[in-house]
N, C-alpha and C positions, 0 to 999 in steps of 0.2 A: 503493500500499500504507500503510494506517495502522497506527500502534503498536495504538490503540484504538478500536474502533467502539461506541457507545453505542445500544442499541436502544431508544428512548423519550426523552421531553423533560419528564417532570414533575420534580418536587423531587429525585427518587432520580437521573434520567439527567443533570440540569443541575448537580448537585453532583458527581457523578462527572465530568464534561467539566471544572469547574471546578479538581478537584485533578490530574485528568490533564494537561489542559494546562497549568498552572502548572509541573508536574513534565517540562516540555519533551517531551512524548509528543504524536506527531501525532494528533489527537483528532478523531474523526467523531461528531457526534450526528445522528441519523436520528429524526425529529421522531414518525412515526406519523402518524396521523390529523390532527392539529392538536396547536400548540405547547402544552406543558404539563399535557396530561393533564386529570385531574379535577379539579386545583385552577382551572384555567383557567375554570371555570365556576363558580366559588365568588365571590360577591360580595365577604363581608365575612371576611377572615382576621384573627381577634383573638389567635391563640395562637401565632404563630410568633415567637420572640425576637428582640428589637429594632425590631419594628414594633408600636405597641399596637394598630393596625387598620390595614389594606392589603388591598386587593383580590388576589383569585387572579391574574387575567391582568396588573396590576402587578408581582407577585413574581415571576411565570413570566419577565416581559420584563428584571427586573433582572437575574435569575440568567443568563438567556440574554447579556447583554450583559458582564456579568461573564466567563463561560466564554471568550466571542470577544475580550475583551481581552488574554486569555491565550495565544490563537492556536486555539481550538477552532473547528471549522467544524461549521456548521449545516446540513442537507440535509432538505427536506420533502418526504419520502418515506415510504413505508408497507412494510416488509419483509414478505416473503409466504413465505419459503423460506429455511433456512440450512442451511448444510454445516459438522459442526462436527468433520469429520475433518481437523483439522490440529493445529497451526498451520503456514501461515494459514487462517484460516477464511473462508468466502464468504457473504453475505448478500446475498440476490435482492431486490430493490424492482423499481418500475415501469419497467421496461426497461433498469435498470442495476446490474449485480453490483460488489459492494464487496467488498474483502478487507481484513483486520484480522489483527494477530499475537494479539490479545486480545480478547475481546467482552463487553460488560456488556448483561446483560439488564435492563431496567428499564421493562418494555412496562405495569406497573400491574394496573389491574381497571377492570371495567366494570358498569354498575346490573344489577342483576337485575329481571325484569318479572313481573307476576303471571300470566300465562299463562291469561288469562281473556276468555270472547266479548266483543267490541267493542274490546278494546285495540290492537291491530294497526289496526284498521279507522277507529279516531279517531286513530290516530297524528298530532302535528302539528294537530290540530282538538281541542285539548281535552286530550290525552294527554301528558305532559311527564314527562322525568327531570332537567331542568334549569330551577329558579325563576330563575337569572340571565340565562338565554337568553330565559325565555318567560313571566316573570311580567309584564311591563309591559302585553303583552296583556288583560290580565284586570283594566284599573283599573275599580273599583267593582262587580266581579261575585265572588259567592261561589264560593271554589274548595276544594277537597278535597285533604287530602296523607296519603298512605298510609306508615305506617313510624312506629317508636318509640326509634331512636336517634339519635345526634347530628346527623347527616345531615339527618333528617325534620326535627328540631325548627330547626336552623340555616335550611334551608329555607322551613321555615312561618314561620319571625321576619322574612325578608325579604318573602314573599309580604305580609305585613300593610301592606306599602308601597303595595300596589294594591288589593287585594282589600279589597270590603267586610265580607268574612268567611272565616276560614280555619278548618276542620275537619278534625282530625286524627283518624284512624280506625288505630286498633291493635289487634291479634288478642288481647292481653292486658289486663289491669287496671292494669299499671303500666308506666312509660317504662324503657327502657334507656340512655336519655342520661345526661350527666351532668348533677350537680343545678344549676351554673351556668344550663344550658341549659332544665332543668326550671323553674327558677323564673323565668327569664325569658318563657318559654311560657304557664305558668300564671297571670302578673299580667297580660300582653297582654289586652284587653279586646275584640280582636279575632279570638282562638282560642280554639275550644272542641273537646271532646273526644268522640270515640263511641268506647267501650272494649270489648272482648272480640269485637271485629267485623272481617269482612274483605268485602273486594269479590269479588262475583260475577259480574259483568258491567257493560259500559260501555253508555251508551245515549244516544240522541238521534238526530239528523235530519242537517243538514249539520256542525253540532259537537254534542259532548256538552252533553247536559242534565241526565241524573241518571245515577247508579251505582246497582247493586243490593248492598244491603248485608245481612251474614247474622251473627247474634248466634252465637258457637260456642259458647256455652254452652245458650242455651235452644231454638237452631237458628229462630229467630222472622227473617223477612225481611220489608225495607223497601225502597222507591224513594226513594232519596235525590236533592233536587234539587243541582245542582251546574252550574257551568259549565266546570270544569278539575278535573284529575285529575292530582298529582304523586305519581310514584312514589318511593320511597325505602325498600327493601327488604332492601338487600346488594347485594354483588357478587361478579363471578367472575372471576378473574384470566384476563389477555390471553395464555394461555401454549399454545393449541392448535398453532403452528407447531412447537412443542419437543417435542410428542409423539413418544415413541420417539427422541429426540435428546438430553435430559436427562430424567434422574430426578424424577417429580413424586409429588405425594401424591394419595388418592381425588380431591379436588377440582379437581387441575389445579393447585397451588400448587408451583413448581419447589422443591425440596428443596436446602438448603445447610446449609453447617455456620458456626458463628459470625465467621468471615471470611468469609461472602459466596461461599465457593467452590461450584461446582455439581459434578456428577457428572463433568463434562468438563473436563480440566486446560487451564486458559486462558480457560475462560469463567465469567463470576461473574454475580450477579443481586444486585439492590438493590431497595427499595422493594414495593409490592403484590402482584409478581408470586411471590413468596414470602412475604408478611407477612399474615396471615388475622387477626392479632389487635390490633396496636396501631392500623395503616393511619392513620399522621398523617404530616402534611407533614414535620415534623421529624425523625421518625424514619426516614423513606423516605432524607430529606436526608442523616442519618448513615451510613445505609447505604450510600447514593452514594459518600461520603467514604471508607467501608471497601474498597468493590470498588473503587475506582482505584488505592488504595496497595497493595491486593492485586495488581491487575492489574501497577503498577510493578514490585514484587518480582517478578512471574512474567516479565516482559520483560527485567528484568535479568538472570535465571536463564539465560533464552534466549541473551542475550548473551554469558555466560560461556561456556555448551556451545559456542556456534558459534566463538569463538577459540582454543577448546581443540583 
């Protein structure tokens, strides 16, 4: 029996683990698919306080080491089912059931896809959502990035290390990314832009060779030559397993108060499972801290009830 079980191992989950373990709570971190969540696929992190520049995997590992130094236990398991009729609460993973007096949901979010013909067919053969993972495969080749936010521009800038040319396709005529990233992208000689356009199809033989593009204003369509398609068009929360268990909004984000409390007493939430606005590593970390501190208060209340 653990005091706190944390589902997820991104900045929210690992920060929660640091605070919970440091408070002498028996703390379990259930990593999910991979340690670190989305930030583990980010090559350059330039806006996390204390580090002028650090890679996502390195930041993740530092957080894990810090949490384990205080006594947190890390288990590489994917939770598939939860029972929140507690406490104690039950979490079912790959053949193992874990029990805890409090739970912190930090399952994060996953990239949205385009849902166009050829996207699934060429997945892993030119179509990707991770420049850090796959960029090196496109040395000296032209690639296309879809999106106009921070993630799209960050990944496009990273891809310039390998690709001969990076074309950013955006459905609007202006970017949503922050000014600093916009300036860097516009000044990079390898980056070009195609405005007011969407991808309609991914084409190729063994691998991607082109994409269909449609101008949303004129309706004109072209076959655009490219060797790779990197998609950064937003995210959806990884919360399916909590449907009917926790109160959520229409998009599937867990509803919480400002103290990270969910609709179930003793279950807390942090990070992008509930945040569809800021979506930053530092805000997720702060929410992980809040959730852990509130879990500590909740457990102290249980101890008082048990002694009376």
